[in-house]
MILOGU-781313 format. One record per residue (C-alpha): residue in one letter; y, x, z. Coordinates in steps of 0.25 Angstrom, whole numbers, padded with zeros to 4 digits, always signed. Example, Ala and Ser with C-alpha at 12.3 -4.5 7.8 and 13.67 -1.06 7.14 Angstrom:
<marses>
A-0018+0049+0031 S-0004+0055+0029 
</marses>
This chain:
<marses>
X+0014+0015+0040 X+0022+0025+0032 X+0020+0040+0028 X+0031+0049+0022 X+0029+0063+0016 X+0038+0072+0008 X+0036+0085+0001 X+0047+0094-0005 X+0046+0106-0014 X+0056+0114-0022 X+0053+0120-0035 X+0059+0128-0047 X+0055+0116-0056 X+0067+0108-0061 X+0069+0093-0057 X+0067+0090-0072 X+0053+0097-0072 X+0049+0090-0059 X+0053+0076-0065 X+0046+0079-0078 X+0033+0080-0070 X+0036+0068-0061 X+0040+0059-0072 X+0027+0061-0080 X+0016+0055-0072 X+0006+0061-0082 X+0009+0074-0075 X+0007+0069-0061 X-0008+0073-0060 X-0005+0087-0064 X+0004+0090-0052 X+0000+0080-0042 X-0015+0081-0037 X-0015+0067-0031 X-0012+0061-0045 X-0023+0059-0055 X-0016+0050-0065 X-0003+0041-0066 X-0002+0029-0075 X+0012+0023-0076 X+0015+0010-0083 X+0028+0014-0088 X+0038+0026-0088 X+0041+0035-0077 X+0052+0025-0071 X+0055+0017-0059 X+0046+0005-0058 X+0034+0010-0067 X+0021+0007-0061 X+0007+0013-0063 X-0005+0019-0057 X-0007+0032-0050 X-0021+0038-0049 X-0022+0047-0037 X-0033+0057-0034 X-0045+0049-0029 X-0043+0043-0038 X-0034+0032-0033 X-0026+0023-0042 X-0013+0018-0036 X-0001+0010-0042 X+0011+0018-0043 X+0026+0014-0045 X+0037+0022-0049 X+0047+0016-0039 X+0058+0026-0041 X+0061+0035-0053 X+0074+0043-0054 X+0072+0052-0066 X+0073+0067-0064 X+0073+0065-0049 X+0064+0055-0042 X+0053+0046-0043 X+0045+0038-0032 X+0031+0033-0035 X+0025+0022-0026 X+0010+0020-0025 X+0003+0008-0019 X-0010+0011-0013 X-0015-0002-0006 X-0006-0004+0006 X+0001+0010+0004 X+0013+0012-0003 X+0015+0027-0007 X+0029+0031-0012 X+0031+0045-0018 X+0045+0050-0020 X+0047+0062-0029 X+0061+0068-0030 X+0066+0081-0037 X+0080+0087-0035 X+0086+0099-0041 X+0088+0111-0033 X+0102+0118-0034 X+0096+0131-0038 X+0086+0125-0048 X+0073+0119-0046 X+0070+0106-0038 X+0066+0100-0025 X+0055+0090-0026 X+0052+0080-0015 X+0040+0071-0015 X+0040+0060-0003 X+0029+0051-0001 X+0030+0038+0008 X+0018+0030+0011 X+0019+0016+0017 X+0007+0007+0021 X-0005+0007+0030 X-0011+0021+0032 X+0001+0028+0026 X+0001+0039+0037 X-0014+0042+0033 X-0012+0041+0018 X+0001+0049+0018 X-0004+0063+0020 X-0015+0061+0010 X-0005+0056-0001 X+0005+0067+0002 X-0005+0079+0004 X-0004+0084-0010 X+0011+0083-0012 X+0013+0098-0010 X+0003+0101-0021 X+0009+0090-0030 X+0023+0096-0028 X+0018+0110-0030 X+0011+0106-0043 X+0023+0098-0048 X+0033+0109-0046 X+0024+0119-0052 X+0022+0110-0065 X+0037+0107-0065 X+0040+0122-0065 X+0031+0124-0078 X+0039+0113-0086 
</marses>
């Protein structure tokens, strides 16, 4: 089974400001209501692994599968037989500001049931992220 969801916002915040928050996992819990804590075993770079503590609390292994500094990162969470990939992309807008897209793909048994729960707070997280980025 597979589930896919994407959420897009535009913001006055610069791509650099968005990236500053994305690339600092210590800030994640301040703008993403699903995140309690992040413990990475290395820098914010492709291949780094760690543990993501989600509300519940639920601890899941996390892998930074793709990191394109200033533009994109994809984190991969493994929860039993489920693999959750969250792709974060920021692009500059011609008139200033940014377009931010967060896409979630879930593969494994029950993905269709878990997907709506996993992505329910995406709009809140993006609103808080962009508000915080505008303050930088």
